[in-house]
PQR file with spaces between the fields and no chain letter, atoms N, CA, C, O and H, PARSE charges and radii, in Angstrom:
ATOM       1  N    UNK     1    -139.397   45.965   56.237 -0.4000 1.5000
ATOM       2  CA   UNK     1    -139.994   46.895   57.179 -0.0000 2.0000
ATOM       3  C    UNK     1    -138.913   47.871   57.654  0.5500 1.7000
ATOM       4  O    UNK     1    -137.781   47.468   57.924 -0.5500 1.4000
ATOM       5  N    UNK     2    -139.268   49.154   57.755 -0.4000 1.5000
ATOM       6  CA   UNK     2    -138.299   50.142   58.228 -0.0000 2.0000
ATOM       7  C    UNK     2    -138.649   50.608   59.630  0.5500 1.7000
ATOM       8  O    UNK     2    -139.782   50.462   60.087 -0.5500 1.4000
ATOM       9  H    UNK     2    -140.187   49.481   57.536  0.4000 1.0000
ATOM      10  N    UNK     3    -137.657   51.171   60.301 -0.4000 1.5000
ATOM      11  CA   UNK     3    -137.876   51.683   61.642 -0.0000 2.0000
ATOM      12  C    UNK     3    -138.064   53.192   61.587  0.5500 1.7000
ATOM      13  O    UNK     3    -137.760   53.824   60.575 -0.5500 1.4000
ATOM      14  H    UNK     3    -136.736   51.290   59.930  0.4000 1.0000
ATOM      15  N    UNK     4    -138.562   53.763   62.664 -0.4000 1.5000
ATOM      16  CA   UNK     4    -138.784   55.203   62.735 -0.0000 2.0000
ATOM      17  C    UNK     4    -137.467   55.973   62.583  0.5500 1.7000
ATOM      18  O    UNK     4    -137.458   57.104   62.097 -0.5500 1.4000
ATOM      19  H    UNK     4    -138.810   53.250   63.486  0.4000 1.0000
ATOM      20  N    UNK     5    -136.390   55.372   62.989 -0.4000 1.5000
ATOM      21  CA   UNK     5    -135.068   56.007   62.876 -0.0000 2.0000
ATOM      22  C    UNK     5    -134.693   56.269   61.417  0.5500 1.7000
ATOM      23  O    UNK     5    -133.974   57.227   61.134 -0.5500 1.4000
ATOM      24  H    UNK     5    -136.398   54.453   63.384  0.4000 1.0000
ATOM      25  N    UNK     6    -135.164   55.440   60.492 -0.4000 1.5000
ATOM      26  CA   UNK     6    -134.802   55.514   59.071 -0.0000 2.0000
ATOM      27  C    UNK     6    -135.722   56.411   58.251  0.5500 1.7000
ATOM      28  O    UNK     6    -135.440   56.656   57.077 -0.5500 1.4000
ATOM      29  H    UNK     6    -135.749   54.662   60.722  0.4000 1.0000
ATOM      30  N    UNK     7    -136.803   56.904   58.827 -0.4000 1.5000
ATOM      31  CA   UNK     7    -137.789   57.696   58.090 -0.0000 2.0000
ATOM      32  C    UNK     7    -137.251   59.110   57.845  0.5500 1.7000
ATOM      33  O    UNK     7    -136.749   59.746   58.772 -0.5500 1.4000
ATOM      34  H    UNK     7    -137.032   56.706   59.780  0.4000 1.0000
ATOM      35  N    UNK     8    -137.350   59.608   56.602 -0.4000 1.5000
ATOM      36  CA   UNK     8    -136.869   60.969   56.316 -0.0000 2.0000
ATOM      37  C    UNK     8    -137.762   62.051   56.931  0.5500 1.7000
ATOM      38  O    UNK     8    -138.946   61.826   57.182 -0.5500 1.4000
ATOM      39  H    UNK     8    -137.758   59.092   55.849  0.4000 1.0000
ATOM      40  N    UNK     9    -137.180   63.214   57.166 -0.4000 1.5000
ATOM      41  CA   UNK     9    -137.903   64.350   57.737 -0.0000 2.0000
ATOM      42  C    UNK     9    -139.034   64.762   56.796  0.5500 1.7000
ATOM      43  O    UNK     9    -138.854   64.785   55.578 -0.5500 1.4000
ATOM      44  H    UNK     9    -136.218   63.396   56.963  0.4000 1.0000
ATOM      45  N    UNK    10    -140.191   65.084   57.355 -0.4000 1.5000
ATOM      46  CA   UNK    10    -141.343   65.507   56.572 -0.0000 2.0000
ATOM      47  C    UNK    10    -142.273   64.381   56.178  0.5500 1.7000
ATOM      48  O    UNK    10    -143.282   64.621   55.514 -0.5500 1.4000
ATOM      49  H    UNK    10    -140.337   65.064   58.344  0.4000 1.0000
ATOM      50  N    UNK    11    -141.962   63.163   56.570 -0.4000 1.5000
ATOM      51  CA   UNK    11    -142.797   62.009   56.221 -0.0000 2.0000
ATOM      52  C    UNK    11    -143.778   61.683   57.332  0.5500 1.7000
ATOM      53  O    UNK    11    -143.513   61.919   58.511 -0.5500 1.4000
ATOM      54  H    UNK    11    -141.142   62.968   57.109  0.4000 1.0000
ATOM      55  N    UNK    12    -144.917   61.136   56.931 -0.4000 1.5000
ATOM      56  CA   UNK    12    -145.898   60.630   57.879 -0.0000 2.0000
ATOM      57  C    UNK    12    -145.967   59.124   57.710  0.5500 1.7000
ATOM      58  O    UNK    12    -146.119   58.628   56.594 -0.5500 1.4000
ATOM      59  H    UNK    12    -145.132   60.944   55.973  0.4000 1.0000
ATOM      60  N    UNK    13    -145.858   58.399   58.804 -0.4000 1.5000
ATOM      61  CA   UNK    13    -145.854   56.937   58.768 -0.0000 2.0000
ATOM      62  C    UNK    13    -146.847   56.395   59.796  0.5500 1.7000
ATOM      63  O    UNK    13    -147.330   57.121   60.664 -0.5500 1.4000
ATOM      64  H    UNK    13    -145.735   58.802   59.711  0.4000 1.0000
ATOM      65  N    UNK    14    -147.135   55.101   59.671 -0.4000 1.5000
ATOM      66  CA   UNK    14    -148.032   54.414   60.590 -0.0000 2.0000
ATOM      67  C    UNK    14    -147.254   53.348   61.341  0.5500 1.7000
ATOM      68  O    UNK    14    -146.470   52.611   60.744 -0.5500 1.4000
ATOM      69  H    UNK    14    -146.742   54.512   58.966  0.4000 1.0000
ATOM      70  N    UNK    15    -147.468   53.264   62.649 -0.4000 1.5000
ATOM      71  CA   UNK    15    -146.786   52.267   63.473 -0.0000 2.0000
ATOM      72  C    UNK    15    -147.359   50.889   63.168  0.5500 1.7000
ATOM      73  O    UNK    15    -148.574   50.689   63.186 -0.5500 1.4000
ATOM      74  H    UNK    15    -148.104   53.863   63.134  0.4000 1.0000
ATOM      75  N    UNK    16    -146.463   49.938   62.887 -0.4000 1.5000
ATOM      76  CA   UNK    16    -146.868   48.569   62.595 -0.0000 2.0000
ATOM      77  C    UNK    16    -146.609   47.665   63.792  0.5500 1.7000
ATOM      78  O    UNK    16    -147.428   46.811   64.128 -0.5500 1.4000
ATOM      79  H    UNK    16    -145.476   50.100   62.872  0.4000 1.0000
ATOM      80  N    UNK    17    -145.443   47.866   64.443 -0.4000 1.5000
ATOM      81  CA   UNK    17    -145.055   46.971   65.531 -0.0000 2.0000
ATOM      82  C    UNK    17    -144.092   47.683   66.467  0.5500 1.7000
ATOM      83  O    UNK    17    -143.274   48.494   66.033 -0.5500 1.4000
ATOM      84  H    UNK    17    -144.777   48.560   64.170  0.4000 1.0000
ATOM      85  N    UNK    18    -144.193   47.376   67.749 -0.4000 1.5000
ATOM      86  CA   UNK    18    -143.248   47.878   68.741 -0.0000 2.0000
ATOM      87  C    UNK    18    -142.370   46.729   69.200  0.5500 1.7000
ATOM      88  O    UNK    18    -142.865   45.720   69.704 -0.5500 1.4000
ATOM      89  H    UNK    18    -144.857   46.717   68.102  0.4000 1.0000
ATOM      90  N    UNK    19    -141.068   46.886   69.024 -0.4000 1.5000
ATOM      91  CA   UNK    19    -140.122   45.895   69.527 -0.0000 2.0000
ATOM      92  C    UNK    19    -139.672   46.347   70.915  0.5500 1.7000
ATOM      93  O    UNK    19    -139.984   47.458   71.344 -0.5500 1.4000
ATOM      94  H    UNK    19    -140.666   47.705   68.615  0.4000 1.0000
ATOM      95  N    UNK    20    -138.959   45.506   71.591 -0.4000 1.5000
ATOM      96  CA   UNK    20    -138.510   45.847   72.937 -0.0000 2.0000
ATOM      97  C    UNK    20    -139.349   45.112   73.964  0.5500 1.7000
ATOM      98  O    UNK    20    -140.378   44.514   73.647 -0.5500 1.4000
ATOM      99  H    UNK    20    -138.705   44.603   71.242  0.4000 1.0000
ATOM     100  N    UNK    21    -138.881   45.172   75.207 -0.4000 1.5000
ATOM     101  CA   UNK    21    -139.576   44.446   76.266 -0.0000 2.0000
ATOM     102  C    UNK    21    -139.665   45.284   77.528  0.5500 1.7000
ATOM     103  O    UNK    21    -138.955   46.277   77.688 -0.5500 1.4000
ATOM     104  H    UNK    21    -138.045   45.657   75.465  0.4000 1.0000
ATOM     105  N    UNK    22    -140.529   44.874   78.396 -0.4000 1.5000
ATOM     106  CA   UNK    22    -140.622   45.442   79.729 -0.0000 2.0000
ATOM     107  C    UNK    22    -140.868   46.934   79.789  0.5500 1.7000
ATOM     108  O    UNK    22    -141.740   47.470   79.105 -0.5500 1.4000
ATOM     109  H    UNK    22    -141.105   44.067   78.265  0.4000 1.0000
ATOM     110  N    UNK    23    -140.069   47.604   80.637 -0.4000 1.5000
ATOM     111  CA   UNK    23    -140.269   49.018   80.924 -0.0000 2.0000
ATOM     112  C    UNK    23    -140.067   49.906   79.713  0.5500 1.7000
ATOM     113  O    UNK    23    -140.734   50.933   79.587 -0.5500 1.4000
ATOM     114  H    UNK    23    -139.361   47.169   81.193  0.4000 1.0000
ATOM     115  N    UNK    24    -139.161   49.533   78.817 -0.4000 1.5000
ATOM     116  CA   UNK    24    -138.902   50.355   77.626 -0.0000 2.0000
ATOM     117  C    UNK    24    -140.125   50.371   76.722  0.5500 1.7000
ATOM     118  O    UNK    24    -140.546   51.435   76.266 -0.5500 1.4000
ATOM     119  H    UNK    24    -138.619   48.699   78.920  0.4000 1.0000
ATOM     120  N    UNK    25    -140.692   49.214   76.461 -0.4000 1.5000
ATOM     121  CA   UNK    25    -141.884   49.131   75.610 -0.0000 2.0000
ATOM     122  C    UNK    25    -143.054   49.856   76.264  0.5500 1.7000
ATOM     123  O    UNK    25    -143.804   50.552   75.578 -0.5500 1.4000
ATOM     124  H    UNK    25    -140.350   48.350   76.831  0.4000 1.0000
ATOM     125  N    UNK    26    -143.222   49.709   77.563 -0.4000 1.5000
ATOM     126  CA   UNK    26    -144.306   50.367   78.285 -0.0000 2.0000
ATOM     127  C    UNK    26    -144.158   51.885   78.208  0.5500 1.7000
ATOM     128  O    UNK    26    -145.152   52.592   78.044 -0.5500 1.4000
ATOM     129  H    UNK    26    -142.613   49.144   78.120  0.4000 1.0000
ATOM     130  N    UNK    27    -142.918   52.399   78.326 -0.4000 1.5000
ATOM     131  CA   UNK    27    -142.678   53.840   78.269 -0.0000 2.0000
ATOM     132  C    UNK    27    -143.047   54.391   76.897  0.5500 1.7000
ATOM     133  O    UNK    27    -143.643   55.463   76.798 -0.5500 1.4000
ATOM     134  H    UNK    27    -142.110   51.824   78.460  0.4000 1.0000
ATOM     135  N    UNK    28    -142.693   53.658   75.830 -0.4000 1.5000
ATOM     136  CA   UNK    28    -143.027   54.091   74.465 -0.0000 2.0000
ATOM     137  C    UNK    28    -144.546   54.111   74.286  0.5500 1.7000
ATOM     138  O    UNK    28    -145.090   55.048   73.701 -0.5500 1.4000
ATOM     139  H    UNK    28    -142.209   52.787   75.910  0.4000 1.0000
ATOM     140  N    UNK    29    -145.221   53.094   74.780 -0.4000 1.5000
ATOM     141  CA   UNK    29    -146.678   53.035   74.661 -0.0000 2.0000
ATOM     142  C    UNK    29    -147.342   54.140   75.484  0.5500 1.7000
ATOM     143  O    UNK    29    -148.359   54.691   75.063 -0.5500 1.4000
ATOM     144  H    UNK    29    -144.779   52.333   75.255  0.4000 1.0000
ATOM     145  N    UNK    30    -146.785   54.468   76.643 -0.4000 1.5000
ATOM     146  CA   UNK    30    -147.338   55.538   77.477 -0.0000 2.0000
ATOM     147  C    UNK    30    -147.228   56.898   76.797  0.5500 1.7000
ATOM     148  O    UNK    30    -148.007   57.801   77.101 -0.5500 1.4000
ATOM     149  H    UNK    30    -145.958   54.020   76.984  0.4000 1.0000
ATOM     150  N    UNK    31    -146.275   57.059   75.884 -0.4000 1.5000
ATOM     151  CA   UNK    31    -146.124   58.314   75.144 -0.0000 2.0000
ATOM     152  C    UNK    31    -147.138   58.430   74.009  0.5500 1.7000
ATOM     153  O    UNK    31    -147.181   59.455   73.328 -0.5500 1.4000
ATOM     154  H    UNK    31    -145.642   56.325   75.637  0.4000 1.0000
ATOM     155  N    UNK    32    -147.953   57.397   73.793 -0.4000 1.5000
ATOM     156  CA   UNK    32    -148.981   57.453   72.756 -0.0000 2.0000
ATOM     157  C    UNK    32    -148.589   56.751   71.475  0.5500 1.7000
ATOM     158  O    UNK    32    -149.336   56.780   70.497 -0.5500 1.4000
ATOM     159  H    UNK    32    -147.918   56.565   74.346  0.4000 1.0000
ATOM     160  N    UNK    33    -147.432   56.122   71.466 -0.4000 1.5000
ATOM     161  CA   UNK    33    -146.981   55.411   70.265 -0.0000 2.0000
ATOM     162  C    UNK    33    -147.432   53.963   70.382  0.5500 1.7000
ATOM     163  O    UNK    33    -146.793   53.142   71.040 -0.5500 1.4000
ATOM     164  H    UNK    33    -146.825   56.098   72.261  0.4000 1.0000
ATOM     165  N    UNK    34    -148.548   53.675   69.730 -0.4000 1.5000
ATOM     166  CA   UNK    34    -149.117   52.337   69.742 -0.0000 2.0000
ATOM     167  C    UNK    34    -149.363   51.888   68.308  0.5500 1.7000
ATOM     168  O    UNK    34    -149.276   52.689   67.377 -0.5500 1.4000
ATOM     169  H    UNK    34    -149.067   54.343   69.196  0.4000 1.0000
ATOM     170  N    UNK    35    -149.668   50.616   68.135 -0.4000 1.5000
ATOM     171  CA   UNK    35    -149.921   50.080   66.800 -0.0000 2.0000
ATOM     172  C    UNK    35    -151.049   50.854   66.131  0.5500 1.7000
ATOM     173  O    UNK    35    -152.115   51.035   66.719 -0.5500 1.4000
ATOM     174  H    UNK    35    -149.738   49.966   68.891  0.4000 1.0000
ATOM     175  N    UNK    36    -150.816   51.312   64.899 -0.4000 1.5000
ATOM     176  CA   UNK    36    -151.816   52.051   64.147 -0.0000 2.0000
ATOM     177  C    UNK    36    -151.720   53.556   64.287  0.5500 1.7000
ATOM     178  O    UNK    36    -152.404   54.278   63.561 -0.5500 1.4000
ATOM     179  H    UNK    36    -149.950   51.165   64.421  0.4000 1.0000
ATOM     180  N    UNK    37    -150.894   54.053   65.195 -0.4000 1.5000
ATOM     181  CA   UNK    37    -150.763   55.498   65.404 -0.0000 2.0000
ATOM     182  C    UNK    37    -150.020   56.146   64.233  0.5500 1.7000
ATOM     183  O    UNK    37    -149.074   55.572   63.694 -0.5500 1.4000
ATOM     184  H    UNK    37    -150.339   53.467   65.784  0.4000 1.0000
ATOM     185  N    UNK    38    -150.455   57.341   63.850 -0.4000 1.5000
ATOM     186  CA   UNK    38    -149.798   58.109   62.789 -0.0000 2.0000
ATOM     187  C    UNK    38    -148.686   58.945   63.412  0.5500 1.7000
ATOM     188  O    UNK    38    -148.901   59.612   64.424 -0.5500 1.4000
ATOM     189  H    UNK    38    -151.223   57.808   64.288  0.4000 1.0000
ATOM     190  N    UNK    39    -147.496   58.912   62.809 -0.4000 1.5000
ATOM     191  CA   UNK    39    -146.360   59.685   63.303 -0.0000 2.0000
ATOM     192  C    UNK    39    -145.823   60.542   62.170  0.5500 1.7000
ATOM     193  O    UNK    39    -145.542   60.045   61.079 -0.5500 1.4000
ATOM     194  H    UNK    39    -147.321   58.370   61.986  0.4000 1.0000
ATOM     195  N    UNK    40    -145.681   61.843   62.441 -0.4000 1.5000
ATOM     196  CA   UNK    40    -145.088   62.780   61.487 -0.0000 2.0000
ATOM     197  C    UNK    40    -143.698   63.144   61.996  0.5500 1.7000
ATOM     198  O    UNK    40    -143.552   63.617   63.123 -0.5500 1.4000
ATOM     199  H    UNK    40    -145.909   62.246   63.327  0.4000 1.0000
ATOM     200  N    UNK    41    -142.668   62.925   61.162 -0.4000 1.5000
ATOM     201  CA   UNK    41    -141.290   63.237   61.549 -0.0000 2.0000
ATOM     202  C    UNK    41    -141.034   64.706   61.257  0.5500 1.7000
ATOM     203  O    UNK    41    -140.935   65.102   60.095 -0.5500 1.4000
ATOM     204  H    UNK    41    -142.786   62.541   60.247  0.4000 1.0000
ATOM     205  N    UNK    42    -140.925   65.523   62.311 -0.4000 1.5000
ATOM     206  CA   UNK    42    -140.751   66.967   62.179 -0.0000 2.0000
ATOM     207  C    UNK    42    -139.311   67.350   61.861  0.5500 1.7000
ATOM     208  O    UNK    42    -139.057   68.075   60.898 -0.5500 1.4000
ATOM     209  H    UNK    42    -141.004   65.201   63.255  0.4000 1.0000
ATOM     210  N    UNK    43    -138.377   66.869   62.661 -0.4000 1.5000
ATOM     211  CA   UNK    43    -136.975   67.191   62.411 -0.0000 2.0000
ATOM     212  C    UNK    43    -136.074   66.233   63.162  0.5500 1.7000
ATOM     213  O    UNK    43    -136.496   65.525   64.076 -0.5500 1.4000
ATOM     214  H    UNK    43    -138.583   66.281   63.443  0.4000 1.0000
ATOM     215  N    UNK    44    -134.804   66.234   62.739 -0.4000 1.5000
ATOM     216  CA   UNK    44    -133.782   65.402   63.362 -0.0000 2.0000
ATOM     217  C    UNK    44    -132.647   66.319   63.773  0.5500 1.7000
ATOM     218  O    UNK    44    -132.256   67.203   63.011 -0.5500 1.4000
ATOM     219  H    UNK    44    -134.461   66.809   61.996  0.4000 1.0000
ATOM     220  N    UNK    45    -132.117   66.121   64.958 -0.4000 1.5000
ATOM     221  CA   UNK    45    -131.011   66.936   65.446 -0.0000 2.0000
ATOM     222  C    UNK    45    -129.789   66.759   64.540  0.5500 1.7000
ATOM     223  O    UNK    45    -129.676   65.738   63.861 -0.5500 1.4000
ATOM     224  H    UNK    45    -132.434   65.403   65.577  0.4000 1.0000
ATOM     225  N    UNK    46    -128.873   67.735   64.516 -0.4000 1.5000
ATOM     226  CA   UNK    46    -127.713   67.670   63.621 -0.0000 2.0000
ATOM     227  C    UNK    46    -126.893   66.382   63.717  0.5500 1.7000
ATOM     228  O    UNK    46    -126.375   65.903   62.708 -0.5500 1.4000
ATOM     229  H    UNK    46    -128.965   68.564   65.067  0.4000 1.0000
ATOM     230  N    UNK    47    -126.773   65.831   64.894 -0.4000 1.5000
ATOM     231  CA   UNK    47    -126.017   64.584   65.037 -0.0000 2.0000
ATOM     232  C    UNK    47    -126.925   63.354   64.987  0.5500 1.7000
ATOM     233  O    UNK    47    -126.475   62.239   65.250 -0.5500 1.4000
ATOM     234  H    UNK    47    -127.194   66.220   65.714  0.4000 1.0000
ATOM     235  N    UNK    48    -128.196   63.553   64.653 -0.4000 1.5000
ATOM     236  CA   UNK    48    -129.125   62.439   64.482 -0.0000 2.0000
ATOM     237  C    UNK    48    -129.846   61.998   65.744  0.5500 1.7000
ATOM     238  O    UNK    48    -130.666   61.081   65.695 -0.5500 1.4000
ATOM     239  H    UNK    48    -128.562   64.459   64.439  0.4000 1.0000
ATOM     240  N    UNK    49    -129.556   62.630   66.869 -0.4000 1.5000
ATOM     241  CA   UNK    49    -130.179   62.216   68.113 -0.0000 2.0000
ATOM     242  C    UNK    49    -130.519   63.452   68.924  0.5500 1.7000
ATOM     243  O    UNK    49    -129.584   64.185   69.249 -0.5500 1.4000
ATOM     244  H    UNK    49    -128.890   63.374   66.909  0.4000 1.0000
ATOM     245  N    UNK    50    -131.722   63.753   69.276 -0.4000 1.5000
ATOM     246  CA   UNK    50    -132.958   62.983   69.139 -0.0000 2.0000
ATOM     247  C    UNK    50    -133.717   63.296   67.848  0.5500 1.7000
ATOM     248  O    UNK    50    -133.328   64.163   67.066 -0.5500 1.4000
ATOM     249  H    UNK    50    -132.481   63.158   69.012  0.4000 1.0000
ATOM     250  N    UNK    51    -134.803   62.566   67.657 -0.4000 1.5000
ATOM     251  CA   UNK    51    -135.708   62.760   66.530 -0.0000 2.0000
ATOM     252  C    UNK    51    -136.974   63.407   67.090  0.5500 1.7000
ATOM     253  O    UNK    51    -137.534   62.920   68.073 -0.5500 1.4000
ATOM     254  H    UNK    51    -135.119   61.862   68.292  0.4000 1.0000
ATOM     255  N    UNK    52    -137.426   64.493   66.477 -0.4000 1.5000
ATOM     256  CA   UNK    52    -138.658   65.149   66.944 -0.0000 2.0000
ATOM     257  C    UNK    52    -139.806   64.731   66.049  0.5500 1.7000
ATOM     258  O    UNK    52    -139.739   64.869   64.827 -0.5500 1.4000
ATOM     259  H    UNK    52    -136.971   64.889   65.678  0.4000 1.0000
ATOM     260  N    UNK    53    -140.872   64.215   66.670 -0.4000 1.5000
ATOM     261  CA   UNK    53    -142.032   63.723   65.935 -0.0000 2.0000
ATOM     262  C    UNK    53    -143.311   64.334   66.509  0.5500 1.7000
ATOM     263  O    UNK    53    -143.324   64.858   67.623 -0.5500 1.4000
ATOM     264  H    UNK    53    -140.927   64.103   67.663  0.4000 1.0000
ATOM     265  N    UNK    54    -144.388   64.254   65.716 -0.4000 1.5000
ATOM     266  CA   UNK    54    -145.711   64.641   66.194 -0.0000 2.0000
ATOM     267  C    UNK    54    -146.568   63.381   66.237  0.5500 1.7000
ATOM     268  O    UNK    54    -146.732   62.692   65.230 -0.5500 1.4000
ATOM     269  H    UNK    54    -144.377   63.829   64.811  0.4000 1.0000
ATOM     270  N    UNK    55    -147.111   63.091   67.417 -0.4000 1.5000
ATOM     271  CA   UNK    55    -147.939   61.905   67.633 -0.0000 2.0000
ATOM     272  C    UNK    55    -149.201   62.346   68.354  0.5500 1.7000
ATOM     273  O    UNK    55    -149.130   62.983   69.405 -0.5500 1.4000
ATOM     274  H    UNK    55    -146.977   63.651   68.235  0.4000 1.0000
ATOM     275  N    UNK    56    -150.354   62.010   67.794 -0.4000 1.5000
ATOM     276  CA   UNK    56    -151.648   62.297   68.427 -0.0000 2.0000
ATOM     277  C    UNK    56    -151.793   63.764   68.835  0.5500 1.7000
ATOM     278  O    UNK    56    -152.386   64.070   69.869 -0.5500 1.4000
ATOM     279  H    UNK    56    -150.412   61.492   66.941  0.4000 1.0000
ATOM     280  N    UNK    57    -151.243   64.675   68.009 -0.4000 1.5000
ATOM     281  CA   UNK    57    -151.433   66.096   68.236 -0.0000 2.0000
ATOM     282  C    UNK    57    -150.424   66.774   69.142  0.5500 1.7000
ATOM     283  O    UNK    57    -150.582   67.958   69.443 -0.5500 1.4000
ATOM     284  H    UNK    57    -150.761   64.425   67.169  0.4000 1.0000
ATOM     285  N    UNK    58    -149.401   66.077   69.586 -0.4000 1.5000
ATOM     286  CA   UNK    58    -148.387   66.735   70.405 -0.0000 2.0000
ATOM     287  C    UNK    58    -146.989   66.353   69.930  0.5500 1.7000
ATOM     288  O    UNK    58    -146.788   65.308   69.312 -0.5500 1.4000
ATOM     289  H    UNK    58    -149.273   65.115   69.342  0.4000 1.0000
ATOM     290  N    UNK    59    -146.019   67.236   70.238 -0.4000 1.5000
ATOM     291  CA   UNK    59    -144.635   66.991   69.836 -0.0000 2.0000
ATOM     292  C    UNK    59    -143.921   66.145   70.875  0.5500 1.7000
ATOM     293  O    UNK    59    -144.167   66.251   72.076 -0.5500 1.4000
ATOM     294  H    UNK    59    -146.182   68.085   70.740  0.4000 1.0000
ATOM     295  N    UNK    60    -143.032   65.304   70.372 -0.4000 1.5000
ATOM     296  CA   UNK    60    -142.322   64.363   71.216 -0.0000 2.0000
ATOM     297  C    UNK    60    -140.916   64.184   70.674  0.5500 1.7000
ATOM     298  O    UNK    60    -140.736   64.101   69.459 -0.5500 1.4000
ATOM     299  H    UNK    60    -142.832   65.218   69.396  0.4000 1.0000
ATOM     300  N    UNK    61    -139.926   64.124   71.533 -0.4000 1.5000
ATOM     301  CA   UNK    61    -138.550   63.850   71.118 -0.0000 2.0000
ATOM     302  C    UNK    61    -138.188   62.445   71.559  0.5500 1.7000
ATOM     303  O    UNK    61    -138.405   62.062   72.709 -0.5500 1.4000
ATOM     304  H    UNK    61    -140.073   64.192   72.520  0.4000 1.0000
ATOM     305  N    UNK    62    -137.630   61.680   70.625 -0.4000 1.5000
ATOM     306  CA   UNK    62    -137.250   60.297   70.893 -0.0000 2.0000
ATOM     307  C    UNK    62    -135.757   60.103   70.671  0.5500 1.7000
ATOM     308  O    UNK    62    -135.178   60.675   69.748 -0.5500 1.4000
ATOM     309  H    UNK    62    -137.453   61.992   69.691  0.4000 1.0000
ATOM     310  N    UNK    63    -135.148   59.303   71.514 -0.4000 1.5000
ATOM     311  CA   UNK    63    -133.749   58.936   71.299 -0.0000 2.0000
ATOM     312  C    UNK    63    -133.674   57.952   70.131  0.5500 1.7000
ATOM     313  O    UNK    63    -134.657   57.290   69.796 -0.5500 1.4000
ATOM     314  H    UNK    63    -135.618   58.838   72.264  0.4000 1.0000
ATOM     315  N    UNK    64    -132.490   57.869   69.516 -0.4000 1.5000
ATOM     316  CA   UNK    64    -132.312   56.950   68.394 -0.0000 2.0000
ATOM     317  C    UNK    64    -132.602   55.506   68.796  0.5500 1.7000
ATOM     318  O    UNK    64    -133.192   54.749   68.025 -0.5500 1.4000
ATOM     319  H    UNK    64    -131.692   58.407   69.788  0.4000 1.0000
ATOM     320  N    UNK    65    -132.186   55.129   70.005 -0.4000 1.5000
ATOM     321  CA   UNK    65    -132.415   53.743   70.442 -0.0000 2.0000
ATOM     322  C    UNK    65    -133.904   53.431   70.525  0.5500 1.7000
ATOM     323  O    UNK    65    -134.332   52.329   70.181 -0.5500 1.4000
ATOM     324  H    UNK    65    -131.707   55.745   70.631  0.4000 1.0000
ATOM     325  N    UNK    66    -134.697   54.407   70.984 -0.4000 1.5000
ATOM     326  CA   UNK    66    -136.147   54.207   71.068 -0.0000 2.0000
ATOM     327  C    UNK    66    -136.785   54.199   69.696  0.5500 1.7000
ATOM     328  O    UNK    66    -137.674   53.390   69.428 -0.5500 1.4000
ATOM     329  H    UNK    66    -134.350   55.302   71.264  0.4000 1.0000
ATOM     330  N    UNK    67    -136.340   55.097   68.818 -0.4000 1.5000
ATOM     331  CA   UNK    67    -136.891   55.176   67.466 -0.0000 2.0000
ATOM     332  C    UNK    67    -136.604   53.905   66.678  0.5500 1.7000
ATOM     333  O    UNK    67    -137.384   53.525   65.804 -0.5500 1.4000
ATOM     334  H    UNK    67    -135.618   55.754   69.036  0.4000 1.0000
ATOM     335  N    UNK    68    -135.492   53.247   66.982 -0.4000 1.5000
ATOM     336  CA   UNK    68    -135.137   52.016   66.274 -0.0000 2.0000
ATOM     337  C    UNK    68    -136.042   50.852   66.657  0.5500 1.7000
ATOM     338  O    UNK    68    -136.134   49.879   65.908 -0.5500 1.4000
ATOM     339  H    UNK    68    -134.858   53.555   67.692  0.4000 1.0000
ATOM     340  N    UNK    69    -136.709   50.926   67.803 -0.4000 1.5000
ATOM     341  CA   UNK    69    -137.602   49.859   68.241 -0.0000 2.0000
ATOM     342  C    UNK    69    -138.991   49.943   67.627  0.5500 1.7000
ATOM     343  O    UNK    69    -139.796   49.029   67.806 -0.5500 1.4000
ATOM     344  H    UNK    69    -136.634   51.716   68.411  0.4000 1.0000
ATOM     345  N    UNK    70    -139.289   51.028   66.900 -0.4000 1.5000
ATOM     346  CA   UNK    70    -140.628   51.265   66.360 -0.0000 2.0000
ATOM     347  C    UNK    70    -140.623   50.965   64.858  0.5500 1.7000
ATOM     348  O    UNK    70    -140.021   51.700   64.075 -0.5500 1.4000
ATOM     349  H    UNK    70    -138.634   51.770   66.755  0.4000 1.0000
ATOM     350  N    UNK    71    -141.298   49.880   64.462 -0.4000 1.5000
ATOM     351  CA   UNK    71    -141.396   49.521   63.042 -0.0000 2.0000
ATOM     352  C    UNK    71    -142.585   50.250   62.439  0.5500 1.7000
ATOM     353  O    UNK    71    -143.679   50.265   63.003 -0.5500 1.4000
ATOM     354  H    UNK    71    -141.787   49.283   65.098  0.4000 1.0000
ATOM     355  N    UNK    72    -142.346   50.862   61.265 -0.4000 1.5000
ATOM     356  CA   UNK    72    -143.369   51.678   60.613 -0.0000 2.0000
ATOM     357  C    UNK    72    -143.498   51.316   59.138  0.5500 1.7000
ATOM     358  O    UNK    72    -142.663   50.607   58.576 -0.5500 1.4000
ATOM     359  H    UNK    72    -141.457   50.849   60.806  0.4000 1.0000
ATOM     360  N    UNK    73    -144.567   51.822   58.525 -0.4000 1.5000
ATOM     361  CA   UNK    73    -144.733   51.678   57.075 -0.0000 2.0000
ATOM     362  C    UNK    73    -145.298   52.952   56.521  0.5500 1.7000
ATOM     363  O    UNK    73    -145.521   53.056   55.315 -0.5500 1.4000
ATOM     364  H    UNK    73    -145.246   52.398   58.981  0.4000 1.0000
């Protein structure tokens, strides 16, 4: 299983599992990233942080630490 951090730019993936606990997991879920959600990786900053994605019709920037908690396929 790969994480969102490892997905190449221009790919569309599906969320399989959210790792993490407590407030961090709740914050990710509040942004619309839930199991089964489609995520399109738009671009990655030059130093790799943050990652810009499209989720449920809106753009979102995620830190590398947050993207690593999201398992996708």
